[in-house]
N, CA and C atoms as a LAMMPS dump frame, in Angstrom:
ITEM: TIMESTEP
0
ITEM: NUMBER OF ATOMS
363
ITEM: BOX BOUNDS ff ff ff
-5.0000000000000000e+02 5.0000000000000000e+02
-5.0000000000000000e+02 5.0000000000000000e+02
-5.0000000000000000e+02 5.0000000000000000e+02
ITEM: ATOMS id mol type element x y z
1 1 1 N -242.867 210.603 -218.933
2 1 2 C -242.88 209.281 -218.359
3 1 3 C -243.342 209.352 -216.908
4 2 1 N -242.843 210.324 -216.165
5 2 2 C -243.233 210.525 -214.775
6 2 3 C -244.726 210.81 -214.68
7 3 1 N -245.26 211.571 -215.621
8 3 2 C -246.671 211.929 -215.614
9 3 3 C -247.536 210.703 -215.86
10 4 1 N -247.11 209.798 -216.741
11 4 2 C -247.867 208.596 -217.036
12 4 3 C -247.929 207.67 -215.814
13 5 1 N -246.841 207.587 -215.062
14 5 2 C -246.799 206.755 -213.868
15 5 3 C -247.749 207.291 -212.803
16 6 1 N -247.752 208.607 -212.627
17 6 2 C -248.658 209.223 -211.655
18 6 3 C -250.11 209.061 -212.093
19 7 1 N -250.364 209.193 -213.362
20 7 2 C -251.723 209.025 -213.879
21 7 3 C -252.196 207.589 -213.692
22 8 1 N -251.285 206.644 -213.909
23 8 2 C -251.64 205.24 -213.749
24 8 3 C -251.938 204.924 -212.283
25 9 1 N -251.116 205.471 -211.366
26 9 2 C -251.371 205.268 -209.941
27 9 3 C -252.713 205.862 -209.536
28 10 1 N -253.005 207.044 -210.017
29 10 2 C -254.287 207.694 -209.707
30 10 3 C -255.465 206.887 -210.223
31 11 1 N -255.3 206.361 -211.432
32 11 2 C -256.369 205.552 -212.019
33 11 3 C -256.598 204.271 -211.2
34 12 1 N -255.516 203.634 -210.79
35 12 2 C -255.626 202.407 -210.004
36 12 3 C -256.291 202.705 -208.67
37 13 1 N -255.882 203.783 -207.999
38 13 2 C -256.478 204.139 -206.711
39 13 3 C -257.958 204.475 -206.857
40 14 1 N -258.315 205.185 -207.906
41 14 2 C -259.717 205.531 -208.134
42 14 3 C -260.537 204.271 -208.411
43 15 1 N -259.974 203.366 -209.189
44 15 2 C -260.675 202.116 -209.5
45 15 3 C -260.861 201.276 -208.251
46 16 1 N -259.817 201.23 -207.428
47 16 2 C -259.89 200.467 -206.191
48 16 3 C -260.935 201.054 -205.249
49 17 1 N -260.985 202.371 -205.132
50 17 2 C -261.97 203.025 -204.27
51 17 3 C -263.384 202.749 -204.77
52 18 1 N -263.57 202.799 -206.089
53 18 2 C -264.894 202.529 -206.659
54 18 3 C -265.302 201.082 -206.4
55 19 1 N -264.339 200.176 -206.499
56 19 2 C -264.623 198.77 -206.268
57 19 3 C -265.001 198.526 -204.809
58 20 1 N -264.246 199.135 -203.886
59 20 2 C -264.522 198.95 -202.464
60 20 3 C -265.877 199.515 -202.056
61 21 1 N -266.274 200.635 -202.632
62 21 2 C -267.579 201.202 -202.274
63 21 3 C -268.714 200.362 -202.834
64 22 1 N -268.443 199.622 -203.908
65 22 2 C -269.486 198.787 -204.505
66 22 3 C -269.695 197.491 -203.735
67 23 1 N -268.689 197.059 -202.952
68 23 2 C -268.821 195.811 -202.198
69 23 3 C -269.752 196.01 -201.014
70 24 1 N -270.634 195.045 -200.746
71 24 2 C -271.597 195.201 -199.653
72 24 3 C -270.973 195.1 -198.262
73 25 1 N -269.877 194.381 -198.099
74 25 2 C -269.299 194.18 -196.772
75 25 3 C -268.091 195.061 -196.5
76 26 1 N -267.868 196.071 -197.313
77 26 2 C -266.704 196.918 -197.083
78 26 3 C -267.026 197.952 -196.014
79 27 1 N -266.002 198.348 -195.271
80 27 2 C -266.168 199.373 -194.241
81 27 3 C -264.942 200.265 -194.259
82 28 1 N -265.171 201.55 -194.176
83 28 2 C -264.084 202.509 -194.149
84 28 3 C -263.958 203.05 -192.745
85 29 1 N -262.914 203.825 -192.516
86 29 2 C -262.69 204.401 -191.188
87 29 3 C -263.909 205.192 -190.76
88 30 1 N -264.373 204.944 -189.576
89 30 2 C -265.527 205.666 -189.047
90 30 3 C -266.849 204.988 -189.339
91 31 1 N -266.874 204.096 -190.309
92 31 2 C -268.124 203.396 -190.622
93 31 3 C -268.239 202.155 -189.769
94 32 1 N -269.44 201.808 -189.455
95 32 2 C -269.673 200.58 -188.702
96 32 3 C -270.074 199.488 -189.67
97 33 1 N -269.46 198.326 -189.453
98 33 2 C -269.834 197.176 -190.27
99 33 3 C -271.178 196.646 -189.795
100 34 1 N -271.993 196.208 -190.72
101 34 2 C -273.245 195.584 -190.288
102 34 3 C -272.912 194.279 -189.567
103 35 1 N -273.488 194.105 -188.395
104 35 2 C -273.212 192.896 -187.628
105 35 3 C -274.215 191.819 -187.984
106 36 1 N -273.713 190.612 -188.052
107 36 2 C -274.578 189.472 -188.33
108 36 3 C -275.4 189.185 -187.079
109 37 1 N -276.647 188.821 -187.245
110 37 2 C -277.456 188.507 -186.067
111 37 3 C -276.884 187.296 -185.34
112 38 1 N -276.904 187.361 -184.029
113 38 2 C -276.37 186.264 -183.221
114 38 3 C -277.236 185.022 -183.418
115 39 1 N -276.597 183.852 -183.577
116 39 2 C -277.393 182.631 -183.757
117 39 3 C -278.181 182.323 -182.489
118 40 1 N -279.394 181.9 -182.68
119 40 2 C -280.246 181.566 -181.535
120 40 3 C -279.693 180.319 -180.851
121 41 1 N -279.602 180.376 -179.538
122 41 2 C -279.095 179.225 -178.807
123 41 3 C -280.17 178.149 -178.756
124 42 1 N -279.724 176.925 -179.026
125 42 2 C -280.658 175.807 -178.975
126 42 3 C -280.858 175.405 -177.529
127 43 1 N -282.084 175.209 -177.185
128 43 2 C -282.385 174.772 -175.832
129 43 3 C -282.362 173.249 -175.811
130 44 1 N -281.663 172.722 -174.828
131 44 2 C -281.556 171.268 -174.703
132 44 3 C -282.937 170.676 -174.414
133 45 1 N -283.221 169.543 -175.051
134 45 2 C -284.523 168.927 -174.789
135 45 3 C -284.603 168.434 -173.345
136 46 1 N -285.763 168.577 -172.767
137 46 2 C -285.971 168.139 -171.386
138 46 3 C -286.3 166.648 -171.397
139 47 1 N -285.415 165.853 -170.812
140 47 2 C -285.621 164.416 -170.744
141 47 3 C -286.17 164.048 -169.376
142 48 1 N -286.949 163.002 -169.365
143 48 2 C -287.4 162.469 -168.084
144 48 3 C -286.22 161.743 -167.449
145 49 1 N -286.244 161.508 -166.149
146 49 2 C -285.134 160.782 -165.513
147 49 3 C -284.886 159.405 -166.142
148 50 1 N -285.957 158.743 -166.588
149 50 2 C -285.801 157.435 -167.213
150 50 3 C -285.081 157.562 -168.56
151 51 1 N -285.488 158.575 -169.362
152 51 2 C -284.845 158.797 -170.657
153 51 3 C -283.372 159.174 -170.463
154 52 1 N -283.111 159.988 -169.464
155 52 2 C -281.745 160.412 -169.177
156 52 3 C -280.883 159.206 -168.793
157 53 1 N -281.418 158.337 -167.955
158 53 2 C -280.685 157.142 -167.539
159 53 3 C -280.422 156.23 -168.739
160 54 1 N -281.412 156.093 -169.62
161 54 2 C -281.253 155.259 -170.809
162 54 3 C -280.167 155.824 -171.715
163 55 1 N -280.173 157.138 -171.919
164 55 2 C -279.166 157.777 -172.766
165 55 3 C -277.772 157.654 -172.151
166 56 1 N -277.673 157.819 -170.833
167 56 2 C -276.378 157.659 -170.15
168 56 3 C -275.843 156.243 -170.35
169 57 1 N -276.723 155.267 -170.255
170 57 2 C -276.323 153.867 -170.437
171 57 3 C -275.837 153.632 -171.865
172 58 1 N -276.535 154.212 -172.853
173 58 2 C -276.122 154.062 -174.252
174 58 3 C -274.737 154.679 -174.473
175 59 1 N -274.531 155.858 -173.907
176 59 2 C -273.243 156.531 -174.049
177 59 3 C -272.146 155.712 -173.38
178 60 1 N -272.461 155.199 -172.195
179 60 2 C -271.482 154.399 -171.457
180 60 3 C -271.088 153.155 -172.25
181 61 1 N -272.056 152.491 -172.874
182 61 2 C -271.782 151.299 -173.668
183 61 3 C -270.93 151.632 -174.897
184 62 1 N -271.274 152.732 -175.589
185 62 2 C -270.501 153.148 -176.755
186 62 3 C -269.057 153.473 -176.374
187 63 1 N -268.91 154.167 -175.269
188 63 2 C -267.586 154.541 -174.78
189 63 3 C -266.759 153.302 -174.433
190 64 1 N -267.387 152.358 -173.741
191 64 2 C -266.686 151.119 -173.372
192 64 3 C -266.272 150.337 -174.619
193 65 1 N -267.123 150.307 -175.624
194 65 2 C -266.816 149.587 -176.857
195 65 3 C -265.621 150.224 -177.568
196 66 1 N -265.63 151.559 -177.67
197 66 2 C -264.526 152.251 -178.341
198 66 3 C -263.214 152.046 -177.588
199 67 1 N -263.261 152.127 -176.267
200 67 2 C -262.055 151.934 -175.458
201 67 3 C -261.526 150.518 -175.641
202 68 1 N -262.406 149.527 -175.597
203 68 2 C -261.944 148.133 -175.724
204 68 3 C -261.335 147.871 -177.099
205 69 1 N -261.919 148.45 -178.164
206 69 2 C -261.359 148.267 -179.505
207 69 3 C -259.965 148.877 -179.599
208 70 1 N -259.801 150.069 -179.029
209 70 2 C -258.489 150.711 -179.083
210 70 3 C -257.478 149.985 -178.198
211 71 1 N -257.928 149.432 -177.08
212 71 2 C -257.022 148.669 -176.213
213 71 3 C -256.554 147.391 -176.906
214 72 1 N -257.442 146.765 -177.689
215 72 2 C -257.055 145.576 -178.457
216 72 3 C -255.985 145.937 -179.482
217 73 1 N -256.169 147.097 -180.146
218 73 2 C -255.175 147.542 -181.12
219 73 3 C -253.846 147.816 -180.43
220 74 1 N -253.923 148.399 -179.245
221 74 2 C -252.708 148.71 -178.5
222 74 3 C -251.991 147.423 -178.099
223 75 1 N -252.754 146.44 -177.669
224 75 2 C -252.178 145.157 -177.256
225 75 3 C -251.504 144.441 -178.432
226 76 1 N -252.09 144.59 -179.61
227 76 2 C -251.506 143.926 -180.779
228 76 3 C -250.472 144.805 -181.484
229 77 1 N -250.166 145.954 -180.916
230 77 2 C -249.161 146.9 -181.443
231 77 3 C -249.484 147.4 -182.846
232 78 1 N -250.762 147.54 -183.158
233 78 2 C -251.161 148.085 -184.459
234 78 3 C -251.809 149.455 -184.302
235 79 1 N -251.55 150.115 -183.187
236 79 2 C -252.168 151.407 -182.911
237 79 3 C -251.232 152.527 -183.381
238 80 1 N -251.796 153.555 -184.005
239 80 2 C -250.971 154.686 -184.429
240 80 3 C -251.061 155.803 -183.379
241 81 1 N -250.32 156.879 -183.58
242 81 2 C -250.262 157.957 -182.588
243 81 3 C -251.63 158.609 -182.354
244 82 1 N -252.363 158.818 -183.435
245 82 2 C -253.682 159.445 -183.314
246 82 3 C -254.621 158.573 -182.476
247 83 1 N -254.607 157.281 -182.737
248 83 2 C -255.455 156.355 -181.983
249 83 3 C -254.992 156.247 -180.528
250 84 1 N -253.7 156.336 -180.301
251 84 2 C -253.166 156.283 -178.935
252 84 3 C -253.667 157.494 -178.123
253 85 1 N -253.644 158.674 -178.759
254 85 2 C -254.155 159.874 -178.083
255 85 3 C -255.653 159.751 -177.824
256 86 1 N -256.359 159.227 -178.805
257 86 2 C -257.815 159.047 -178.642
258 86 3 C -258.095 158.083 -177.496
259 87 1 N -257.313 157.004 -177.415
260 87 2 C -257.48 156.039 -176.338
261 87 3 C -257.263 156.709 -174.985
262 88 1 N -256.219 157.507 -174.864
263 88 2 C -255.955 158.193 -173.603
264 88 3 C -257.114 159.105 -173.215
265 89 1 N -257.604 159.85 -174.18
266 89 2 C -258.726 160.765 -173.905
267 89 3 C -259.986 160.005 -173.513
268 90 1 N -260.254 158.922 -174.233
269 90 2 C -261.446 158.129 -173.927
270 90 3 C -261.334 157.455 -172.56
271 91 1 N -260.129 157.028 -172.185
272 91 2 C -259.949 156.427 -170.864
273 91 3 C -260.189 157.447 -169.757
274 92 1 N -259.746 158.679 -169.961
275 92 2 C -260.019 159.745 -168.987
276 92 3 C -261.518 159.986 -168.899
277 93 1 N -262.161 160.045 -170.066
278 93 2 C -263.615 160.237 -170.104
279 93 3 C -264.326 159.105 -169.388
280 94 1 N -263.895 157.884 -169.644
281 94 2 C -264.526 156.718 -169.027
282 94 3 C -264.342 156.742 -167.515
283 95 1 N -263.162 157.153 -167.055
284 95 2 C -262.95 157.21 -165.602
285 95 3 C -263.829 158.275 -164.965
286 96 1 N -263.985 159.398 -165.634
287 96 2 C -264.881 160.447 -165.119
288 96 3 C -266.324 159.969 -165.135
289 97 1 N -266.676 159.277 -166.196
290 97 2 C -268.039 158.767 -166.342
291 97 3 C -268.334 157.753 -165.253
292 98 1 N -267.354 156.929 -164.93
293 98 2 C -267.524 155.914 -163.898
294 98 3 C -267.632 156.496 -162.504
295 99 1 N -266.99 157.625 -162.266
296 99 2 C -267.027 158.258 -160.948
297 99 3 C -268.381 158.886 -160.648
298 100 1 N -269.095 159.26 -161.678
299 100 2 C -270.399 159.893 -161.497
300 100 3 C -271.422 158.822 -161.155
301 101 1 N -272.024 158.956 -159.98
302 101 2 C -272.953 157.925 -159.527
303 101 3 C -274.373 158.198 -159.98
304 102 1 N -274.843 159.405 -159.777
305 102 2 C -276.2 159.739 -160.176
306 102 3 C -276.169 161.044 -160.948
307 103 1 N -277.182 161.296 -161.775
308 103 2 C -277.212 162.544 -162.535
309 103 3 C -277.138 163.784 -161.639
310 104 1 N -277.803 163.764 -160.486
311 104 2 C -277.771 164.922 -159.592
312 104 3 C -276.378 165.079 -158.999
313 105 1 N -275.771 163.983 -158.586
314 105 2 C -274.429 164.025 -158.03
315 105 3 C -273.399 164.389 -159.082
316 106 1 N -273.644 163.941 -160.313
317 106 2 C -272.705 164.232 -161.387
318 106 3 C -272.711 165.712 -161.707
319 107 1 N -273.879 166.301 -161.707
320 107 2 C -273.973 167.715 -162.026
321 107 3 C -273.258 168.545 -160.971
322 108 1 N -273.416 168.202 -159.725
323 108 2 C -272.763 168.931 -158.653
324 108 3 C -271.254 168.755 -158.72
325 109 1 N -270.793 167.555 -159.047
326 109 2 C -269.357 167.291 -159.115
327 109 3 C -268.718 168.047 -160.273
328 110 1 N -269.42 168.153 -161.392
329 110 2 C -268.868 168.829 -162.554
330 110 3 C -268.866 170.337 -162.352
331 111 1 N -269.952 170.879 -161.82
332 111 2 C -270.059 172.325 -161.682
333 111 3 C -269.265 172.884 -160.513
334 112 1 N -269.014 172.098 -159.476
335 112 2 C -268.309 172.561 -158.295
336 112 3 C -267.155 171.625 -157.953
337 113 1 N -266.087 171.613 -158.771
338 113 2 C -265.013 170.671 -158.498
339 113 3 C -264.242 170.996 -157.224
340 114 1 N -264.248 172.246 -156.769
341 114 2 C -263.485 172.625 -155.584
342 114 3 C -264.195 172.252 -154.3
343 115 1 N -265.504 172.002 -154.388
344 115 2 C -266.271 171.667 -153.188
345 115 3 C -265.967 170.228 -152.791
346 116 1 N -265.54 170.035 -151.563
347 116 2 C -265.209 168.689 -151.077
348 116 3 C -266.494 167.984 -150.648
349 117 1 N -266.565 166.708 -150.985
350 117 2 C -267.722 165.914 -150.56
351 117 3 C -267.48 165.423 -149.142
352 118 1 N -268.51 165.435 -148.302
353 118 2 C -268.316 164.945 -146.936
354 118 3 C -268.063 163.446 -146.941
355 119 1 N -267.179 163.006 -146.085
356 119 2 C -266.858 161.58 -146.033
357 119 3 C -267.938 160.842 -145.239
358 120 1 N -268.217 159.626 -145.691
359 120 2 C -269.24 158.809 -145.021
360 120 3 C -268.568 158.034 -143.898
361 121 1 N -269.195 158.009 -142.735
362 121 2 C -268.63 157.293 -141.594
363 121 3 C -269.419 156.065 -141.266
C-alpha cells in the first residue's frame, strides 16, 4: 500500500512537470520569462491654439452641464452616494478649471504648484 502511494505521487509529479514544460508561459528557477513588448506611447495630437480653446470650451460646457444636473438631484434629495461623490469631484474639477485663465498659465500652474505667482499691484 505504501509503495502504491509513493508511485502515485511520483506519477503525479512527473505529469505535472511534463505539463509545465509544455506550457509556453511557464518559467522555472533560473529561467527568464519572455517579456511582452512595451506598448508604444501615443503621442498627443498637436492642436492649434484655436482648436485647443474650442476643445476647452466644449469640456467646460460638458462639465457645467453634469454639475448642474447633479446639483438639481441633490436639491431634490434624489441623489445617491455614488452621485454625491461624483458631484464633489466634478465641483473640484470645475473650480480648478475656472482658476486656469489661459492654456500657458494653466500649464505652469499645474506643473509647478509650489511656485508662487507674483501679486499684481
